[in-house]
C-alpha positions in Angstrom: -0.1 0.0 0.0 1.4 3.4 -1.1 -0.2 6.4 0.5 0.9 9.7 -1.3 -1.0 12.3 1.0 -2.6 12.6 4.4 -6.0 13.2 2.8 -5.8 9.6 1.4 -5.6 8.1 5.0 -9.3 9.3 5.6 -10.6 6.8 3.0 -8.6 3.8 4.2 -9.9 1.2 6.5 -8.2 1.8 9.8 -7.2 5.2 8.5 -7.7 6.9 11.8 -5.7 4.5 13.7 -2.8 4.8 11.1 -3.0 8.6 11.4 -2.6 8.4 15.1 0.6 6.2 14.6 2.1 8.4 12.0 1.6 11.5 14.3 3.3 9.6 17.0 6.2 9.2 14.6 6.2 13.0 14.0 6.0 13.8 17.6 8.8 11.3 18.6 11.1 12.6 16.0 10.3 16.3 16.7 10.7 16.0 20.5 13.3 13.1 21.0 15.0 13.1 17.7 14.7 9.5 17.2 12.2 6.7 17.1 12.7 3.0 17.9 10.8 0.4 15.8 10.4 -1.8 18.9 9.0 1.1 21.1 6.6 2.1 18.3 5.2 -1.4 17.8 4.9 -2.0 21.6 3.2 1.4 22.2 0.3 0.6 19.7 0.3 -3.1 20.3 1.2 -3.9 16.6 3.7 -6.4 15.1 7.3 -5.3 14.0 6.1 -5.9 10.5 3.2 -3.5 10.8 5.5 -1.0 12.5 7.8 -1.1 9.5 4.8 -0.6 7.3 4.0 2.5 9.3 7.5 4.0 9.1 7.6 3.3 5.4 4.4 5.0 5.0 5.6 8.0 7.2 9.0 8.3 5.0 6.9 8.2 1.8 4.9 11.1 3.0 7.8 13.0 4.4 9.9 15.6 2.5 12.6 15.0 5.0 12.3 11.3 5.7 14.2 9.9 8.8 17.1 7.6 8.1 17.3 4.1 9.7 20.6 3.8 11.7 22.7 1.3 10.2 23.7 -1.9 12.1 26.8 -1.4 14.3 27.7 -0.3 17.8 24.9 1.5 19.4 25.7 5.2 20.4 25.8 5.2 24.2 24.1 1.9 24.2 20.9 3.4 23.1 20.5 4.0 19.5 21.0 0.8 17.9 19.6 -0.9 14.7 15.9 -0.5 14.2 16.3 3.3 15.3 15.2 6.1 12.9 16.9 9.5 13.2 15.6 12.8 12.7 17.1 14.8 9.9 19.0 18.0 10.8 16.5 20.0 8.7 13.2 18.3 9.7 9.8 19.2 8.3 6.9 17.6 10.3 4.5 15.7 7.9 1.5 17.1 9.9 2.6 20.6 9.2 3.3 21.9 12.6 5.6 20.9 15.5 2.6 20.8 17.8 3.0 20.9 21.7 4.7 18.7 24.3 1.2 17.7 25.4 0.7 15.9 22.1 3.7 13.7 22.8 2.7 12.8 26.3 -0.8 11.8 25.0 0.6 9.7 22.3 3.6 8.2 23.9 3.8 8.2 27.7 0.6 7.5 29.6 1.6 4.0 29.8 5.4 4.4 30.5 6.8 2.1 33.1 8.6 3.6 36.2 11.9 2.0 34.8 11.4 3.3 31.3 14.1 5.5 29.6 11.9 8.6 29.8 9.1 8.1 32.4 6.4 10.7 32.8 4.8 11.4 36.2 1.3 12.9 35.9 -0.1 14.9 38.9 -3.7 13.7 39.4 -5.8 16.3 41.2 -9.3 15.5 42.5 -11.5 15.4 39.5 -15.0 16.7 38.8 -17.0 13.4 38.6 -19.6 13.2 35.9 -22.1 10.3 35.9 -23.0 9.2 32.4 -26.5 8.3 33.3 -27.2 12.0 34.6 -25.9 13.8 31.5 -26.6 11.3 28.6 -29.7 13.1 27.4 -28.0 16.5 27.8 -25.1 15.4 25.6 -27.4 14.0 23.1 -29.5 17.3 23.1 -26.4 19.1 22.3 -25.5 17.2 19.2 -29.2 17.0 18.1 -29.9 20.5 18.8 -32.9 19.8 21.0 -34.1 21.3 24.3 -33.6 19.2 27.4 -34.9 19.3 31.1 -32.2 19.3 33.8 -32.2 18.9 37.4 -29.2 21.2 38.4 -27.4 22.2 41.5 -26.2 25.6 41.2 -23.4 27.1 43.8 -25.6 30.2 43.9 -28.6 28.3 45.4 -29.1 26.2 48.4 -31.4 23.6 46.7 -31.3 22.1 43.2 -33.7 23.2 40.7 -35.3 22.2 37.4 -34.1 24.0 34.1 -35.3 23.6 30.6 -32.2 24.5 28.3 -31.2 24.2 24.8 -27.5 23.3 24.6 -25.3 23.9 21.6 -21.6 23.2 22.6 -19.4 21.3 25.0 -16.5 23.1 26.6 -13.6 22.1 28.7 -12.2 25.1 30.7 -10.7 25.5 34.3 -10.6 21.9 34.7 -14.2 21.2 34.1 -16.7 20.3 31.4 -19.6 22.6 30.7 -22.4 23.0 28.1 -23.2 26.3 26.6 -27.0 26.5 26.6 -30.0 28.7 26.4 -31.9 28.8 29.8 -35.6 29.3 29.1 -36.2 30.6 32.6 -33.6 33.3 32.6 -33.9 33.7 28.8 -30.1 33.9 28.2 -27.3 31.7 27.3 -25.4 30.3 30.2 -22.8 27.7 31.1 -23.8 24.6 33.0 -21.2 22.4 34.7 -21.8 18.7 33.8 -20.5 17.6 37.1 -23.4 19.5 38.7 -26.2 17.9 36.6 -28.2 15.5 38.7 -30.4 14.3 35.8 -31.4 15.1 32.3 -34.3 14.4 29.9 -34.8 15.1 26.2 -37.7 17.4 25.3 -37.9 16.8 21.4 -41.3 18.6 21.3 -40.0 21.8 23.1 -38.9 24.4 20.4 -35.1 24.7 20.3 -33.2 28.1 20.2 -30.7 28.4 17.4 -27.1 28.7 18.5 -26.6 31.7 16.2 -28.5 33.9 18.8 -25.7 33.3 21.3 -23.8 36.6 20.6 -21.2 36.0 23.2 -20.3 32.7 21.8 -19.8 34.0 18.3 -18.1 37.4 19.4 -14.4 37.2 20.0 -12.2 39.3 22.2 -8.3 39.8 21.7 -6.4 39.4 25.1 -2.9 40.8 24.9 -0.5 39.0 27.2 2.9 40.6 27.9 5.6 39.7 30.5 4.6 41.1 33.9 6.1 44.7 34.3 7.6 44.0 37.8 10.1 41.4 36.1 13.7 42.4 35.4 14.6 42.8 31.5 16.3 39.4 31.5 13.2 37.8 33.2 10.7 39.5 30.6 12.8 38.1 27.7 12.6 34.6 29.3 8.9 34.9 29.7 8.4 36.1 26.3 10.3 33.2 25.0 8.5 30.8 27.2 5.0 32.1 26.1 6.0 32.2 22.4 5.5 36.1 22.4 6.4 38.3 19.4 8.0 41.7 20.3 7.1 40.9 23.9 3.5 40.2 23.1 1.0 37.4 22.7 -2.4 38.2 21.3 -5.0 35.4 22.0 -8.4 35.7 20.5 -11.0 34.1 22.7 -14.9 33.8 22.5 -16.3 36.5 24.8 -18.2 33.7 26.5 -15.0 32.1 27.4 -13.1 35.1 28.6 -13.8 34.4 32.3 -12.3 31.0 32.0 -9.2 32.1 30.2 -8.3 34.5 32.9 -9.2 32.1 35.5 -6.9 29.5 34.1 -4.2 32.2 33.8 -4.8 33.1 37.5 -5.3 36.7 36.5 -9.2 37.0 37.0 -9.0 38.8 40.4 -6.1 41.0 39.3 -7.9 42.1 36.1 -11.3 42.7 37.9 -9.5 45.1 40.5 -7.1 46.4 38.0 -4.3 45.6 40.4 -1.2 44.2 38.8 0.3 43.2 42.3 -2.6 40.7 42.6 -1.3 38.8 39.7 0.9 35.8 41.1 2.1 34.7 37.5 4.7 36.1 35.4 2.4 37.6 32.7 0.0 40.6 32.6 -2.7 41.8 30.2 -1.6 44.8 28.3 -5.2 45.8 27.3 -6.4 45.0 30.9 -8.8 48.0 31.1 -10.6 46.9 28.0 -10.7 43.2 29.2 -12.2 44.3 32.7 -14.7 46.4 30.8 -15.9 43.3 29.0 -16.1 41.3 32.2 -18.3 44.2 33.8 -20.4 44.3 30.8 -21.2 40.5 30.8 -22.0 40.4 34.5 -24.4 43.3 34.1 -26.2 41.6 31.3 -26.9 38.5 33.5 
């Protein structure tokens, strides 16, 4: 089988699995500089023969195909035969280098403690979601139907019934939410899936088009810069760390997601109070007054 482009993979039987394996090859070469055939095969539970087919397919797609290390003494006892090496001028097949998270997801969740490069993942208490409680809500999101919820808000002592029409699932601030129109409050709100106690489809209840959710479709540019309290060399380091250009990183975000972005960056309180000293992170928002105004505007609309 000869694959000439990534688009061809979509039409192949098992194309999604093959794409994931080829992406793993990309990530390994980009971040580690080499790929071992044995590791690749073991990672995905495939034979060495299939692993060789994967690598051959990758090499056919690549403009900078990785060379196989010739048999001989292994460098530092590591890079023996069956190892493919990243070319000096490497162009990823998937068009971009990606993030280190891509590599952890594709390579190391199952790494043994004695592995050459083990990964330790910090596991904080999770927001538990019961499938039976949210199944109808998730179905309503995809079907664009209305849904009845029993929901426990943190602003009310008791749970309440809500009729909503969801249109998107969001993961932010470590939790899953649905973005939905609330018929009782007559506006679009976020509902945490972990706080849904039950849900039932209401196919006969008229839905609300997602196009009416202005805050979802409107974007706001958040201008991140190194925090002014840092020294010049520290600011230079933070600019490099966050991939800033000329000391600035402009992140477009849905207006409905602005709160969560600032919360995840640990800047929400500092922006609301317009006090740089409250920011315990090495970045600041250059257009903080405009962003604070957006927050005030959204809260006044609720």
